[in-house]
C-alpha positions as CSV (number, residue, x, y, z in Angstrom):
1,M,19.5,22.6,-28.3
2,A,20.7,20.8,-24.7
3,K,18.4,18.4,-23.3
4,K,17.0,19.4,-20.3
5,K,18.1,17.4,-17.2
6,K,15.2,15.9,-15.3
7,K,15.0,16.5,-11.7
8,L,15.7,13.5,-9.5
9,L,12.8,12.8,-7.3
10,R,13.4,12.0,-3.4
11,F,11.1,10.8,-0.8
12,R,11.9,11.7,2.9
13,G,9.1,10.1,4.4
14,N,7.0,13.0,5.4
15,E,5.2,12.8,2.2
16,G,1.5,13.2,2.6
17,G,-0.9,15.0,5.3
18,A,-3.7,15.3,7.6
19,M,-6.8,15.9,6.6
20,D,-10.1,17.3,7.5
21,E,-12.5,14.7,8.7
22,K,-15.7,16.5,6.4
23,V,-13.3,16.1,3.5
24,V,-12.6,12.6,4.4
25,K,-15.9,11.6,5.1
26,K,-17.1,13.2,1.3
27,W,-14.3,11.8,-0.5
28,I,-15.0,8.3,0.9
29,Q,-18.6,8.8,-0.1
30,Q,-18.0,9.9,-3.2
31,H,-16.4,6.6,-3.9
32,E,-18.7,4.4,-2.2
33,D,-21.3,6.0,-4.8
34,H,-20.1,4.2,-7.6
35,H,-18.0,1.2,-5.9
36,V,-18.9,-1.8,-4.1
37,T,-15.5,-2.4,-2.3
38,K,-15.3,0.7,0.2
39,A,-11.7,0.1,1.9
40,H,-9.2,-2.9,2.8
41,F,-7.2,-3.1,6.3
42,F,-4.0,-4.0,7.0
43,G,-2.9,-4.7,10.4
44,R,-0.2,-2.5,12.3
45,E,2.2,-5.8,12.1
46,I,2.6,-5.6,8.3
47,I,2.7,-2.1,8.2
48,E,5.8,-2.0,10.6
49,K,7.4,-5.0,8.9
50,I,7.6,-3.0,5.8
51,L,8.6,0.0,6.7
52,R,11.6,-1.6,9.0
53,Q,13.1,-2.6,5.7
54,P,16.6,-1.4,4.9
55,D,16.2,1.9,3.2
56,C,12.5,2.1,3.4
57,V,11.1,5.5,3.7
58,G,7.3,4.5,2.7
59,I,4.9,2.5,1.3
60,R,3.7,2.5,-2.4
61,I,-0.1,1.1,-2.7
62,Y,-1.2,-0.7,-5.8
63,Y,-4.4,-1.5,-6.8
64,A,-4.6,-4.9,-8.3
65,L,-6.8,-7.8,-9.1
66,D,-6.2,-11.5,-7.8
67,D,-6.7,-14.8,-9.8
68,E,-10.4,-14.8,-9.1
69,G,-10.6,-11.0,-10.1
70,Q,-11.2,-9.5,-7.1
71,K,-10.1,-6.3,-6.2
72,Q,-6.8,-6.1,-4.1
73,L,-4.6,-3.7,-2.5
74,I,-0.8,-4.4,-2.4
75,L,1.8,-2.7,0.0
76,V,5.1,-2.4,-1.3
77,G,8.1,-0.4,0.6
78,A,9.7,2.3,-1.3
79,D,13.1,3.9,-0.6
80,E,14.1,7.5,-1.0
81,K,14.8,7.3,-5.2
82,G,11.3,6.0,-5.4
83,N,12.4,2.6,-6.1
84,N,10.1,-0.1,-5.1
85,L,11.5,-2.8,-2.4
86,W,10.3,-5.8,-4.0
87,P,9.9,-8.8,-2.3
88,S,12.1,-12.1,-2.5
89,T,10.5,-15.0,-4.2
90,K,9.7,-17.0,-1.1
91,T,5.9,-17.1,-0.4
92,N,4.2,-17.6,3.0
93,R,0.4,-17.7,1.7
94,K,-0.9,-19.0,5.0
95,K,0.1,-15.2,6.6
96,G,-0.5,-13.3,3.4
97,L,3.1,-12.3,3.5
98,M,5.3,-12.4,0.9
99,G,9.3,-12.5,1.4
100,D,8.8,-14.0,4.9
101,G,12.2,-15.3,4.1
102,G,14.2,-12.7,5.2
103,G,14.2,-10.4,2.0
104,N,11.9,-7.6,1.2
105,T,8.2,-8.0,2.1
106,A,5.1,-6.8,0.2
107,A,1.7,-7.4,1.5
108,D,-1.5,-8.6,0.4
109,G,-4.0,-10.4,2.6
110,S,-6.2,-7.4,3.9
111,Y,-9.6,-7.4,4.9
112,P,-12.0,-6.1,2.6
113,C,-15.0,-3.9,3.4
114,P,-17.7,-5.3,3.0
115,P,-17.6,-7.6,4.3
116,N,-15.1,-6.5,7.4
117,C,-16.9,-3.3,7.8
118,P,-16.9,-1.4,10.9
119,P,-19.9,-1.2,12.9
120,K,-22.3,2.0,11.9
């Protein structure tokens, strides 16, 4: 029997979609009912830097634990084939940026909520 050929996934940069406010708030509340960390804030500058990388069509967001066991999110660019655009080995921890030496960039250094939550 012939092996079935796996369909090659291609990302186009239009993945994802808008959500209704009621659904957004419901899903957020359902998470907050079970977890302390509500959100992470990343600034426009780092998001745009990742998206400007050659061949980048979107951002993959990884759940992570830092060396102190704190929850983090890591942003990594991805190409149309779904390959991660991993950062260079140079690090600029002061800015919270990886790959600041001219290669690809991944991001951590978000502002978690709490304590950095928007006013109610």
